[in-house]
C-alpha positions in Angstrom: 62.7 143.2 64.0 65.9 143.0 62.1 67.4 140.8 64.6 64.6 138.3 64.2 64.9 138.4 60.4 68.9 137.9 60.7 68.4 134.7 63.1 65.8 133.2 60.4 68.1 133.7 57.8 71.0 132.2 59.3 69.2 129.5 61.6 70.4 126.3 60.0 74.2 127.7 60.3 73.2 128.7 64.0 71.9 125.0 64.7 74.9 123.6 62.7 77.3 125.1 65.1 75.4 124.6 68.2 75.1 121.0 67.5 78.8 120.8 66.7 79.6 122.3 70.1 77.4 120.1 72.0 79.0 116.9 70.0 82.3 118.3 70.9 81.1 118.6 74.5 80.0 115.2 74.7 83.1 113.6 73.3 85.2 115.7 75.8 83.1 114.4 78.7 83.2 110.8 77.8 86.9 111.0 77.7 87.1 112.6 81.1 84.8 110.1 82.3 86.8 107.1 80.9 90.1 108.6 82.2 88.2 109.2 85.8 87.4 105.4 85.7 90.6 104.4 84.7 91.9 106.2 87.7 89.5 104.9 90.0 90.3 101.2 89.2 94.3 102.0 89.6 93.2 103.5 93.2 91.2 100.5 93.8 94.2 98.1 93.0 96.4 100.2 95.3 93.7 100.0 98.0 93.6 96.2 97.5 97.3 95.9 98.0 97.4 98.1 100.9 94.7 96.0 102.6 97.0 92.8 101.9 99.8 94.3 103.4 98.0 95.6 106.4 96.7 92.2 107.1 100.1 90.8 107.0 101.6 93.4 109.2 98.5 92.3 111.8 99.5 88.8 111.6 103.0 89.7 112.5 102.0 92.1 115.5 104.2 91.9 118.4 103.1 91.5 122.1 103.2 93.6 125.1 105.9 91.2 126.6 108.0 91.2 123.4 108.1 94.9 123.3 109.2 95.2 126.9 111.9 92.5 126.6 113.4 94.6 123.6 113.2 97.9 125.9 114.9 96.0 128.6 117.7 94.8 126.3 118.3 98.3 124.9 118.3 99.8 128.4 121.1 97.3 129.5 123.2 97.8 126.3 122.7 101.6 127.3 124.1 101.0 130.8 126.8 98.8 129.6 127.8 101.6 127.2 127.7 104.2 129.6 129.7 102.6 132.3 132.3 101.9 129.8 132.4 105.3 128.8 132.6 106.8 132.2 135.6 104.4 133.2 137.5 105.3 130.2 137.3 101.7 128.8 135.8 102.9 125.3 135.4 105.9 123.2 132.2 107.4 121.8 133.4 106.7 118.3 133.8 102.9 119.3 130.4 102.8 120.9 129.0 104.4 117.5 130.8 101.8 115.3 129.6 98.8 117.7 126.0 100.1 117.2 126.5 100.4 113.5 128.0 97.1 113.2 125.0 95.4 115.0 122.4 97.1 112.4 
């Protein structure tokens, strides 16, 4: 009974504090929502730029023949370097320098 009387006496203060807490909660929630919306917008811009880059790369794709030709060139260079190294015409460091100068 004493508890009910205390609540009745302090009811307007209790309600004021409750409304204040609810007001703060709403404000914090709106700030969080606006930050989340901003992050979503930034991510959408990044996604759009990635889509653009992917479409550019897709347009520049290589064919199977191009890949095979490049592999054959690399293998031929390897055989030439290996033969020169076996015959003592060149050293490993010279081969490394040739490769690095071609890059």
